[in-house]
Structures are given as C-alpha cells and as structure tokens.
KOLPA-423582 format. One record per residue (C-alpha): x, y, z; residue in one letter. Coordinates in pm, whole numbers, plus 50000, padded with zeros to 5 digits. Layout:
BEGIN
XYZa...
This chain:
BEGIN
264832385367702m262332402867901e258692387467967p256602389967738d253212405567925t250442406867588d247372384767742t245672383267417s246912350067293r245282328967593i241812330167356r243812309267124d243002272767139w246702260267166r246982286167453s243742269267632i245312236767535v248202241867676t246962258268030l245172223967988l248042202767956v249982214868240f247482207868496i246642176268375i250272168468404t250392184168773n247382158568929c249582128768732i252452140568973v250282139769219l248512111469170f250732085668982p249202056968837f250122026968525h247952028668244i247351992368122p248291978767777v247211946967625y249761935767412v248921904367172p250721868567272r252531866866934p253531900566881v255001897767264s256541866967148n258001873066848a259051902966997f261191884967345l262221861767036d264011885466834t265811903467119l267271868467223s268241858466915k270571890866891l271271878667265r270371907067456i268001888567673i267541850567755s265891829867619p261901836967722r259711809767899s257471789867678h254651778868025h252191805567845d249401790068023s247771807968317d246971789668650d243471772268439n245921759368183g244741785267908k246341808967685v245371839467698k245521856367333p246891895267499f249961900867722v249111932967964r251971954167982l251941988868245s253192020068188f254162039968490p252462075968434m254562096668712n256422127668760f259012114468501v256782105068197t253912130968231a255512159468153p257802143867910l254832129467705i253192164267809a256072183567614d255902157667328l252072161867274f252272202367295l255242200467051l253112177666836a250032201866785i253022229366754l252202249767092a255332250067163i258412255666943g261772256966901r261792283967153k260232270067450e262472239367412v265752261767429h264582282067683d263332253867878g266802236767856t269352266167838l267812283867993g266902326867943t266092358268139d268352343268445n266902308468503i269542284668365s268132248468380p271492232768279i273572253468510d271252248868820i271362208968715m274952208368682a275442226169021f272832201169208f274282169469054i277862173069118t277142187669457l274852160969525a277892137669432y279462151269700i277182148469982a275592117069895i279272099769919s279952120370242i277062097470340d278052065770141a280872069470350s278682061270705g279742092970792l276112108570880i275272070971060r277942079971254f277052113971380l273562104271443a274632070071638f277002098771842k273772117471919v271752090271963l274402079872240q274472118172371k270482114172379g270372084472615g267342069072674k265412098972791v263082100572462g262492138972491h266062147672523r267182124072203l264252136272026f265752170472062f268692163771994y267742141571685l265992173471561y269112196071657a271252172471454f269252169771148f268512203371157f272782219271197g272932190170893l270752197670636g272272231970683t275172229370486f274322193170298i270802199470214g267602176270263n268442147370052d271302131070221p269922134970556i266452119170362i268242088270250l270242078070520s268632095670829g265182084570725t266542047170745a268832055071081f265222063971251l263392037271105a265972009771224y266012031371550m262382023571671t262051990871461r264321982671792v262812000372057s260301978272226s258122008572376n258242032072025i254572012371871i255102038971590h258112052571417p255212084671259r256722111471539a260022105571461w260562102971058i257542128771028h259472157671210s263012147771070q261162152370732f260012185470820a263332197870967i265142185370679a263102206670433n262962237070678i267252235470762s267782231170346s265652268970339a269242284270446i271962277170190l271242283369837v273152250769783s270972231370006s268112231269779n267502234269384p264552256869446t266652278269597n269062277569321l266252285969082v265052315169264l268672332069340a269492329968966g266142343068896a266422375469062f270212376769069n270732371569457i273932372069591k274592336669815f275332355870120i272662379670045n270022346470082y271002334070390t271652366970569a267772369470499n266602334470527m268622324270848i266362350471099v263082330770963p264472301570942v265622297071287f262392310671412v260442282271249t262432254171417a262482273371732i258602271871716v258092238771558l259952218271818f257622222272111p254852221771843f256032186371735l256192174472089l253722183872287y251142190972035i251242167071721i253262140471891f252282143472262a251412107972252d253742087772454e253852056972291s255082076671959l257402094872203i258282075772561p259342092972843l261962067572864s262772046272539i264002011472571k266111999672332m267001957472278h270881958172350e272951947172113l275501912672246s278911915272331e279701896172032e277711922971787a280321950671965k283171933971872l282541924671514r283621944371276k281191968771103p280341956970738a280741980570466n276801986170346p277941994569992n279651959469932i277251936069819p276461907170059h278791923970299s276761908770586r276131875570352g273531851270494n273321870870794v271291897670565e269361877070409e267911861270667e266681899270770g265531906270435n263071873570410m262001884670779a262051917070780a259511922971064n261111890371341d263621896471600e265911887171365q265611915271149a265201938471451n268831927471575l270331934371248l268781967971264s270251971871581l273501963271443e272751988871216e272642019671484i274972005871767m278211998871544n277962017871232p280162014970927f282422042570844l285352051570620d287072077570803k289462086870530g286172090670287g284552108470556a287132134470609a288122141970287f284392143670157g283632172170440a286942186470349a285842185469972v282192198070047m283932226670311g285882239170024a283252237369755t280982257869954l283072284970066v284612286869720t281182290469562v280312315969839l283062336269779a283302339169421l279242347569409n279582374369666a282802390569440a281222388669090s279282417369009q276352400968865s274772359768936g275872348768574n279632358268535e280912325968708h278552298368674p278512280669005v278722245968880y282832259268751w283232247269121v280962221869171t281782200968875v285532202868982p285262190569301g283062164869259a285572151669002f288202154469292v285472131669514m285132108269216f288462103769177c289092096269544w286162071169520d288072057469236l291262054369393g289692044169762f287812015269609g290572003169368w293312003969593y291151979369854h289471963769548r290891928269666e289411933570000e286301940869859t285841913669608r286691890369863s283601900770092i281261902369792a282171868669679r282371852970053k278871867770086g277471857869790r278301823169888q276761823370182e273541838670046v273751814169723e274221783569939a271171798070217a268931804469950r269281767769773t269021747870094e265811771770136r264401757869806a265181726069856i263811727970203r260391741970045e260341713469790a260591687370061a257321702870218l255501697269921g255471727369779q253541733069437e254841761269148d252141784769178p252131788668794g251511747568728y249851735168945g251591708568981h254891692269224a258471702869119m262041704169236t262771740069280l266071754869163t267851790369154e269081808868864s272311824468883p272531854269063v275401864568823a272821861068512q269961881468567p267871874068289t264811895968194p262021869668124r258261876968054a256481859568387s253141856168204e251261839468476n248021860568451g248481871568078g250871892568238q254411900468135t256981916368315q260631920368252t263381920668531s266461940168446t269251947768661p267971981068644s264481979068828d263722009468958r260442021169225p257482034968994a258342069669171s261212070068922a263732086969126i266382063869005g268082052169334i268852022369527i267722015769912d270052030970175e272601996870160k273292005569809g272401976869648e270001975869352l266491967869409d266471944169153r263801909769109d266181882968923s269831892569061a269161900069397s265941871269464k265961832269379p263751826569089r262371795769117v261801774668819e260981738568697a263281715168622i263311677268578l264461657968940s268591647968955e269051610568985p270411605969334t273751599569395g274931622269124v277551644969244e275681686669208k277261716469017t276691744969310p273911766869161p276201794169013s278311777868769e275631748168695e273901787668571g276661799168344q277191764268176k273611758968134r272381794968028e274541815967716r275491851367785a273141878567683t273641920567654l271821918867986t273251892768154s276771906868084l275971943568204t274831928468515a278311909968579d279621943268472a277661965768733y278421936269008r281791941868943w281611976268991c279571971769314q282311946469420e284951965669271t284222005569347f281732000569581p281342035169692t280962052769345v278772024869250t276382031969541a276702066869500v276242066969155m273112050469222a272052070169471h272182101169285l268842118369159p268652116668814f264922113668800a265532149968891l267142162168560v264102148568262p262162161268530f263462193568573a263752203668217f260282191668111t258832216268389m260682241668297f259732238067913i256242232768048l256162270968200v258062282367933q254812274367716a252582291867999l254842324367966v254892319467555t251292313567556k249982346467768g249032328368095w252152334968330v250982374668198s247662367468327v248762356368678f251372382468695a248402406868644y246442388968922g249332394869178w249612433569120d246102433769122h246182414769513w249342433069590v247912470769510s244982457569780k246962442170074t250592459370016g253782443970158t252432422570423v249512407570163g252562399269962a254432382270182i251022362770289g250212358869968g253132344469809m253862325170119g250392304770066f250462304269719l253932287869696s253302265469995v249662253269814v251542251169450l253512231669577s251342205869617n249222207569310f252042222869027a254372195568978g256522193969322t257912225169479n260612227469182i257782233568993g256212257569141t259752277269181t260212275568838i256422292568741l256042312569033l259752327268940c258012335068612r255132353468751v257302374568936v259482384468625q256922394368459a255142412968724w258362437868726t258182439568389v254262450168374i255352479668624h258632485868441d256302495668124k253832516068359n256682533368454q255542525768849i258362511169036p257922482569289i258922492069647t262052469169691d260242461170050r257402447469880t259722430169591f262132413069804w258772404970054a257182386569762t260492366669648v261262357069982y258002346670097g258422323069805m261532312069921a260322304570253i256802289670100g258322262269823v260862252570099n257812244370347y255492232470126g258062204770054a256132186370407f252872196870409s250222178370255t251582155469928a254512133369889f254382149269568s255132180969694a258882175269695s261372147269533l262922145769821a258982139769989g258792112769672l262702096369824l261522097470152w258402072670129k260322048569869d263042044770157i260232040470438l258932014270195a262071997370172r262021998770579k258131981370557h256542019170685i253932022170488h253052056770516v249592066070346k248862098170133r246262108470386l248342104270701d251032119670530f248742151270506a247532148870843r250842142771017a252212177070809h249102193270785g249432200071154d252812219771123t250802245470927l248592239371182p245602211371161a244042185771409d246722161071621q246752130571459l245812092671631h246092060971579i242782044071595p242862018771950p242591985271740m244821999571458k247082005971752n246521974971952h247151954371550k250431969471531l251911965371867t251001930171832v252421921871562e255641937271709k255411914371960i254521881971778a257731889171558a259661892571864s258901863272014v259151844971646q262341858171601g263401838671925y261401806371826f263831802971522k266591806971748q265291779071995r265851807472229a264561808772573p263081849672666f260951862772969r257931887872924i258721925373012n255371942273135h256971973573268g255331974973562s255541944673823t253731934074194n255291904874244s257871902674545t260241882474386r263891899074364q264301910173982a267061895273756f268961914573431q268131893373162r269031897772802q266451879272615n263161895672690t259891909272498v258591941572580d254771947272594i254331974672824s252971994072521a249621972172575l248101994872832s244522008772689r241072002072734v240141997172365l236291992672441k233271996272646v230301981472542d227531987172778t224541963272541k227201934072591t228431947172944r231991936772862t235091958872835a238231952272560l241641954472763v244841953672705e246811935172962p249111962873108n245751981273212v245991988673594p243121986273801m242322022473864d242672027973473r239931997373408l237292014273663v237452047573524e237262039073210a233932015973238t232052032873600i231442060473380k229262037773205y227242029173498g229901996173521l232901976473664i234351943673672p233321916473898p236861912174069v238471939274101v241811934374273m242251959774592e245561975674488f245212000674193p248411988274034g247491956173937i247071947173588t243951928173387a246991908973256g248391902373619g244801886473737g244071864273432f248191855373397a248671853273793g245861847674061t243421875774120g241371865874415g239731895474612e236711905874834s234061895574517s235571861274450s233681841374708f230701848574456k232891850374079f236301831274173g239051845674055y239961871673814f240451847273519n236891831373548e235251871873488t237071866173169v235491859472843n238191851672619s241761862872565a244241869672287e247461849472324v250941853572138v252211815372150l255881801172143g256731804571846n255071834471733g251191826671618d248401848471756v245791829371816v242041835672088t241201814472329a237801811872490s235231785772636e234641780672227k238171779772106e241581766572218n239581758572525v242701735472712d244881769372651l242341792572774f242171772073138h245761764273120g247101798373083a245611812473372s247671810673636g250111796573434a251651832773473v252831837973122g254331803473066s252211792272774l252101822672610g251731862372639i248141869572678s248071906872435t243641914872465l241361905272733l237961906272682e236291918173043i232751909773178q231071941073340l228541942173576i226311973173714e227861995873982a226402012474219k227092046174390k228092032374668y228982002174918v227371997375224k230211985375469a229201969775816t232231958676023y231371927476250h233581924576552t235361891476632v236931879476939k238771847776853s240381832276528v237721804476521p234941831476565e236251852476300a236931820176031v233241811276171k232171843476057k233341848475769v232251811575613r228501823475721e228691855475523e229711839475210t226661825775215e224521855475221n223561859274894a222491896974944e226341905674979l228971917074727d231851917674889y233201896475230v236821900775335d237831903675741g240861916675922i242441894176196l244641926676409f245581899076687s244171863776800k241241882777027n239901911476779h239131912576431g236911926776199a235121907975930i233881933775643v230741929875398t229601951275185g226191956174932t226531977174652m223492004674648t222362037774531d220582046974873d221982068075100l220152074075409p219092113575534v222082110975839n224152089075704a228032100575680q230152086775331v233642077875484q236392080675206t240102067475207f241862084974895s242822115175056d245822124075224a243542135475505r241452102675527d242602078175791p244342045175656w241232015175610f242871990675860y243242014376152l239612031976060h238271997776125v240511988776403q239622018676590d235552014876473k235361979676632t237361982076905k233981990677125r230811979276934v229601945476782a228971957876443e229601993876265y227822003475947t229022033175691e228352043675336y231732046675140i231882053074732p232092025374541l235752033174369a236862045274728e235762008374853y237591991174599l241192005874658f240352010475051r243611993075072y245712011974827d247062033675115r249562019675343g249311988675129g246891971775320f249071980575630w252871969175493v253752007175472g253532007475838a256551984575817s258692013875633a258252039175930f259022009776154k262192002775890y263292037475980f262682043376300k260612067076242f257172081576454p253782064576286f250592088376363n247842102876163w250532138676095l253292121375963t250972096675749r249792129375584w252752143175511w254172110575357l251292103075193d253002103974837d255162076874924f252262052275056l250282045274816h250912008074669t252802014874377r255282038274520m255982013974812l256341983174568y258872000974392k260702012674734a260181976074808l262091962774493h265111987574468a265931989174849s266361949974878g263901948475138q262061921874946s264921894875055r263881892775386n259991907975355y257451884875411v254551886575123v252741859875084q248911848675003d248371813375158l244921795075031a243551765975226l240781748075335p238221761875642y238521733375878s242511741175837k242621782775866a242631779876242e245341757276318e247231777076012f246971812476207i247441798176476d250721784476389y251971820376196t251401836876506a253911811976643d256561811676404s256311849076268f253881865976508n253191887876214i250101909276272w247401924476123p246201891375900l243901896275559w241291867175522l239501866575222c237161835975104p237611824274801l235091803174497r237171773574328q237921775673971t237361736473796c240601714673762l243051707573661p244381741273729t247661763973855l245971786674117h245821773474445p243281750374493h242061718174693n240131684074584p237851684074858e234001680674736m230611694374870e228711671674975a226701668374643d230171653374548g230011680974201k231351713074344s234551715274482l234581733474824k235471773574921p239141775375036m240231807975310l242921826375203n245241843575463v247411871575375g251011870475586l252961906075522w255381916275715g259341916175811f261391879075826g264411870475968p266651896175899a269831872175757q268911855475461r269801820275573d266441821275849k264171838275654f264801809675347v264371781675622t261401803675776k259951802075420n259981765975372r258901757575728e255421775075594l255521756575252e255581727175472h253061731675702k250561746375402l251391716675229r250411694475524d247431715875566l246051711375197g247051744675122g248951762774842m250631795074824k249791820974538w252681827874241h253601862174292y255251858574642a258771843074716h258541801974670t261241780174752y259581743874662y261781722574495e260581710874168e259821678474222n257491693574538e255931719674298f254821696874026w253341673574312k250451703374362m249881706374024f248961679173705d252291683573558r251351655173249k248661686173155w250791716073197y253601700172973d251431686672744g249581724572667l253661737672651r253821716072333e250731715572178k251341757372196y254361758572131h255481770772448a259341754272539e261011784672480t259491800272783l260271795173142p257911769173323s256001782773560v258081770373837w261271785073677h258931818573648k258291815974019v260921796274193k263601818474400v267241808974387d269041815274737p272481812774591d271591836074324a270021859774518a272901860974749k275361866074468q273011891974300a273721911174668d277251906974673n277801913274300s278781950274296s279671976274594w276961991674543g274531965274599k276631954774910w276021982475086a271981984075060l272021956975276q272711977375562f269922001975713w269352025175622p271432030775302l268722004475088g265822025175240g267062058175125i268282036674764w264542022574737g262782062974866l264812078174590r264002050674352k260132056374430s260422097874374i262142090574027e259802065473897s257252098273996r253602071374014d252832093774323y251122111373989l249392086173969i247772084374257a247432122474291r246002125473965n243192097673995s239702105173885t238082074474085w238282093574409k236092110174589s236062141074747k237462148075075k235672129675378g236062129675673t239922137875820p241432111476055e241792123976441g244842117876679r
C-alpha cells in the first residue's frame, strides 16, 4: 500500500491532537519522570490485605506511622513516565479519541509498505540472544583482557587497541553486547588504574565507536533493519555502501578523541599505572558471574563498599582473571557466524526483500543456542548449584554478622525511633511489602527494574531486587540468651508461609542456579524494545494517516529541489542526528523518516517527475549514517543503547549527567573540549585515594605512598601495597586578595612559581630544585636561602587537607587539628597523606640584587653568614665553600629597580654558566661582586648542575668538564634528569647526598671533620630559623638570651662521592651520624639514614609522635624511622637479586643504564618548556 499524500486532513482537530501527542511523547522519552499517585491508606491496606489473603504476597507490615508517630491518610505511589509507558499511553489516548483505529494498529505492528515491525523484532531479539549468549560465555571480556595485555601500560597505545577492538567486535555483533560487557570492563579497568582520575575518555569513546561500527551490517542494529526493509535494500549492498564512510569516520574520529576532546593526561595518561593482582588471586579459579553469589562473601563485601580498595581488588580480578566458558564461546561464535552468513546469502539470493524473512534464519540459530545453553546448564547443574549454595551461605552469614554488629553498636531502626534487634528476612523469600515510612509505599518484587525499564539485569546477571539480594532489616523481640538459634534462612522459611511472589523468587533462583547462562541471557535481552518499537510504529503510522507525513514529505521535496544531492545528504544527515535526540530514539526517527521518504517518492510518482537514483540513495544512506551517529550525540535517549549504557554505568557508581553526555559526545560533531572543574577534579581524586586507604585500613595492611616523583636519594624497592597520589599535581587557585595559593602536593616548585609569579606573587620559601614538590616540602624538610627569615617551607603553609590512616579526610591548621598540623610537617607522610595545601604568598619583584662576599676561611664564612642573617633588608642568604681558604656568602634582595649600566645575569640557558662556577670565578679577585638576576632565575639558580653534583657525572664517565661539554650535554644536567640517572644507575648506593643542620658554634668543627673524613668540596651553607618543639625537623634545644626563641642553625650541604665499597660507605655514614649527634646536629630525612631505632628516637619525642599516630589512625602507615631508615643488608640483597642489577655495579654499565632511563623519562622536556626562564644572558666563557 502506498502512503497517502493528501495533506488536507491536517486541519482536522484529531490530526492536530495526534501531532501534539507525538511531540509530547518524544519529550517524555527524552526527559522521563515519575507521576506521584496518592492512594487513600484504607484502600491501599485493603488491596495489600487482599493480595495477602490470596497468598500472592506476604502479610503487610502493620507499622503505619511515620518518623513522628503519625499516620498519614494517603500512601504515595510513583508511576513512571518513560520510553515504555509514554508511547503506550499515547496510543491508548489516540484510540480513545478515535484518532487512530484498527488500521493504524495493524500497520504499526504487522507492518505495511515493506516495514514489518514484527519481523524486525523477531529478527533482532533472536539475533540478540545469540550475541548476548556469547557475551555471557565471557568471550568479550576475555578478548578485552587480551587486548589489555597487548596494549600494555602505554596509555595511547592501549586506547588505540581498545578503540580498534570495540570497532571490529561491534561490526559483527552490534552495539548492545559491546555496551553490556565493554562498559563494565572499562569501568573496572579505570577503577583499578591509580592515575586515571575519571573513566570519561574511555567509556565515551567506547560508546561512540560501538554505535559507529554497528552501522556497517544490517543485522547489527534495528535501525538498519527498519531502513533496509523500507527500501528493499540487499544486505550486501547496504554494507558495501556503508563500509567506506564508517571506516573513514572511525579513522578521523580517533585522533580527534585522543588529542582534542580527551587531551587531558589525567584522562588518558601516557603511562597507565595498574594495581597488581596478587599471586593468590591469579591462581584462583575464575568465578562464573552468571551464577548468583559465585564469589560468596568476597563479592558481598565489594558491593557493600563499592568505592574502597576491596572493591578495586574485586574489579582487578574481574579484568585480570576473567571467566571464560570456552565451549560456549566457541559454539556461540560458530552459530553467530553461520547465522550471519546464511542471512546475507539468502538475502542476496532473493529477488525482493520480503521473500525470505530474515528471522527464518535467526530463530533457528537462537533456538540452537538456547538448547546448547540449556543442555550445558543441566549437565553442570550439580556444580553450579553447589557454588551458588556455598556463596549464598557465606553472604547470609556475613549479613547476619553485620546486622548483629550494627545492633551491638546501638543502631536504631529509622522507621520507629527506638532500639531493636536486627535480623534479616530470608533471601529465598523476597516478600513484597509496603514500606510506608513517610507515607510512601514501595512494593519490592523479584523483578524490580530500574526506571529506564530496559528490562535487563546488571552485567553479572543478577536481578537488581531489593528484597532478594539485600538484607531486609525488621524489628523483632530480643531472644533469650542461651537458646540455640536457627539459621536465618531456615528460620524465615518456618516463620513465613509460601506466597506466589516467594515461589516465583524461588523458581527464578532455581533457574539461576541450574541454568545460569540461559537466565542471564534472558534477563539481559532488551525486551522493553518490543513494546517501545510497536507503539512508536503505531504513532508514526498515525502521522501517516493524519496527513502529517505527507506535509513533511513536501517540505523535504522543497529542500532537495533547492539544494540538490549535496543538500539531500547534508539535510537528511542533520535531520537524522537531531531527531534521534528529540523523536523517541533513533529507532523512532528511522521509522518516521522512512515513512517521509516513502511519501516523497509517491509524490514524485504522481507528478511523473522521477527522483534520480543518485539523489534517492544519497538521501537513504544519509539517513542510515545519521540515525547511527545520532545515537551518540547529545542525549541518552537518542538510542536504547544509550539508556542501557547509562544504567550500567550507574551500577558501577559512575554517574554521567545529561549535560556531560551532551558535551562529550556533542564534541564529536564537533563542539568545545570538556574540562572537569579543578576543585571537582581534586575532590574525585581525593575520594579515590581515601577509598584506597580505607581498604588497607580495614585489612590492617601496611602501605606506602607513591608520589610519582622523588627527590630522595634512598634506594627504592618495589612494594605491592601502595596508594598512588601522583594525579594530585595542580595549582587549583591563586588568591591575590588573601595572598594564598591552593596547591596539590605533587606540584613542583617551578610550576608553582609559574602559576603565582604572573600575579606578582611568590611563595616565601622556594626550594632551589624545580622538581621538589610542595607536598615534599611540607611532609619532608624544605629549608632554603630564605629560611633564615621565614623558617622551613611548612612554616609558610596555612592549612593542609590530610587523608588519615583510616581513610577519613580532615583539615589541619592552626585552628583545627593543630597537633596534626605541626606533627605532619616533617613526618614524611607517616601520619597521613597530604592532599591539598594552602600556601602563603608574598609580593614578587622583577630582580634579585645578588652580592657575592668573598671569604678566606671557614670561621670567616660561618661568621659572615650569621652577620648577614641579622640584616633585615635581605631576602636571601646562603653560602658556598669551595675549599678551606675560599668561599662566597651570597646575599640577595628583591627589587624592581635596575641600574642603567647593570648587567642582567641568567643561569637557565644552555649557554649560561653554572651558578657555583660563576660565583667561584667572580670571587677569585674581588672582595665583593654585585649583579642583578631575574627573580625566577635566582630561585632556580642551582638547577643546572644540581648545585655541583652534575660535575660528578663527568668525573664518573671520565669525560672532559668544560663549557663546551656542559653546553652540549645541558639536557642531561638539570636536577630532574640527574635524580633519574642517580636512582636508575644505582650510584645512590655510594654517593653522599646529605643536608646536616647544627648550631653555629659547632659548624667550624664539623666542616673541618668533613674535610678530613670525606674531602668533599664545595659545601653549601644555609642558615635556618628553627621551628617550635616538638618537631620532626632538624632542631637543637639551645635558646636565645631571651629564653623564648630557639637559636638559629646552620645547614651544611655535603654532596659527593663516598667510598665505592658498600661496607666502607656505610661505616663512613655511621661515623658522620655519630659526629653530627655529638655536635648537637641532625640530618634531613630525605637522605641515607643508618640510625638504629633507639638511636633515632633519642633525637625526637617518640611519646608525642606515637600519640599522634594512635589518635589519627596512622598505625598502618610506616613510621618515620621505617620510612627513612636504610637497611644495608636489604640493599645488598637487592643489588644481587638479578644479573641485571648485579651488572649495574660495574663501571660504566650503571651510568649508561641511568643515562638511558633518564632519557626515557623525557624530563628534559620539562626544563626546555619551562616558562619561568628569562631570555638568554651572558654566555659562559672559556
């Protein structure tokens, strides 16, 4: 039957109402909601009592009062208005007003004009059974796991592999199975990665590529079936015309997603850090997720703590130890392949599209698959029932124990306001009941579904049912003590009589345990698609008979006549994308547009003006591309896959808002890049860290913190239990009014200075090495050339956000948690994890007027430093001793004034001199030398060469050390690169890097000792203002004459090669520690520390420290001594743990390896691209 092209009927009131109803229905599909229905309580009670008498449900609860003890006269019910109910109500309404009749219902269900909804639905549901059965076998997750292994931990490569994998898989089995398993897989993968702060990039890209790939084959998407049936398109021809544009789209979209939309490295890191699966978990037999409670109490604990480390471990096991039913996967793949080949062959051989309905092939295929699943389940029924029974018992025992524990803690039932004993209703009898608190009744049944009404269960194949899978707490009288208790499930069975719902639940559970695959597949089938598709077909058919489709067809004809073939492609593509979001999903859009195009052809036939094949097929395939691509544009309801995708993510505790979805997928059309607000991003990251800490705390498992970088010189060893905080590396806010900055702990000094200096502000204390982080300065010891004035770096911190050892997040400052605030500074993370700092800022000037005062002896140097620190006009004071008879005390004052003839000196360019060499040269012949240095250049003046440690690299390789070689190798001689090389080469085992603070009165004696014992020159001198006691910073109890303030200390930086033999090196360090202690000095914690525990705590207040650890739940964290202590035996064992590490001890293998690893780190690019650097200064001369 040809479409009627008469448009005169649109003036009829029923026609107008039909159009309005169609528009309103699509709006409801786009924005679903619930309608509150208030039922008189007597009516509700009578209805529930009747159902109870008929033994349909269990007797209702008789507690009708709300929290205030009052009985409300009405019970509030909620009626869903969504994509299932809205079109059905619309059809019923149109039937009631006689706007539609038998013809529209017949044509909208049985079909007309080559569109047969019942055939399409039969084909789609049966093919979906085969595809989801393959998914239930674990094949998709297993293949994704193999792709994950292949991609490794290189972020961009893994992103590409997964992108290509989902594209290839979606091409053959459609988007729904990809959404079902792929989404859960990516949610797990990003959860167990420690440096992917949000799964957005991965899940949005997967959703986009799954919908793109499903456009290739007719069988992959119901929209393709509708379109192919409407225009009698051979399946092979459809694929031939679609494959090129789809492939081009996929190729173009990939770099767009990777480098533009999701360019943030926190979303797709260059290197992905995954938690490691324990050996025990690797050896454990993979659990079949289709069997209820297959993981027993482990899974229950994961469900109860969806965001903690336990859940992450479960997620990791889901990925790295996936279940695979090899027989089911192989058989399903064979059935799917045979079905698709047969469908394509029969369709290609037929003369018209409806001679051989395609469901004739898919129904037998699905039936064969169904029989296989039934037979497999029956054959293994004893094993699956045993697994389910054991798991259910573990879950019930855990829930009972938890309920008893909660009762023991004195918890009150929220519905009645007084203490009661808590028990569980039996899992086997999920009784529908009225929970009438607040006047609202909610009936729980074994088939509770999300509001989306997709009709699926979660990706594990278990029903999301309140009463069958979650403990129901109810009030009973306390039992006498000493009476033997009946297990909860048996007690419940004795107490409650069987009802229709309990029998249904028992039957369903029996099916789950006996036929797990069949039950899981049937529950996953998108049955809600059937009523939705039929009712939408009827609505569109109503538009046809009421003349509206003809109006749209005339409008389309006018557009094409003006724009031609190009306009037909662009216009239909645009309409398809837009209407997919606003016309009841892409299926509803396809139905409507197919009818419009059919009416368009009839108009031309009547006018005897033929449409060219080029224009006609351009329109059809423009629609095909548009309705498939429209599924991932701006709204979840653009496709049923979108609704399914959103529902699965919600189950994984990933909530995607409608606006975020529109932004992310709208970008692919294209739009602006999506950025997470900084504070929200910070909060998400801290929540993830806190959850990890909480998981370890519950297990009482010790753990360490991975910052992502280090300026410690202690040798690092691999540890399994770590909490990764490397993502906390942003300056969140600079407040010019309060002169403060909100800074995450892994922000390095150069990034901090770059962020603040543009506002004319800088931190009072800036560590000289650009890579030292704010968190390291706070939790460690940060004392620099301005510390004579401001003290250690932590003295410039106003407050700190800290994740405690139990996962709680608190703020520590001078106003709250004061003891924690003082204790955490210098405790090297042993009292908690600092996640946010508020740092003080001071006014910055353009330059530092630097003066180098020549000194001729050690006593003169110490005296000069002390004198200069008493000069209130100075901002910076430090010193360099080149030998016992030559040194320079460097003083600096910030200024904006630059004398006319003054020369500006810089130190950051490859042609610039190293600072210490420059000072040495300038102080050889004059008593005092002054020059002007740009502020940032002064702050990081020691970066190139790492003070003078870089010279040791030339000495190690026996390479010439002159201005030319320093210029040539400049990239390798910045502090970040030097630290990388030092750790990787193993040279830290015999390289002395120590900062040693002691009283001024003992400094000369100590320097003489180091000169005789180590003969290391130059030495760095840095005056320090002490912090208040008790503290874990270096300190000395000597007081000033006023008896109120501690005397300042002088820090000596001792950096150079020690004895090559490890035993001698350790002995030398022990002698150094003893000498320092005898002189009243202390070491900084970042370096080699060999104190025994009792020696260490003689220097610090252990009672105070242990009290803080107990108060703030830090017992599972390593103590400060454990963190700084070097174990020589463990270090020696590590050196000999493999041939590779043993070989690094021999020259020059260790150095070459360190050089290679530093190059691989690409940290030289950080120095190259730093914006704090000034223009080139005076080149270093020969």
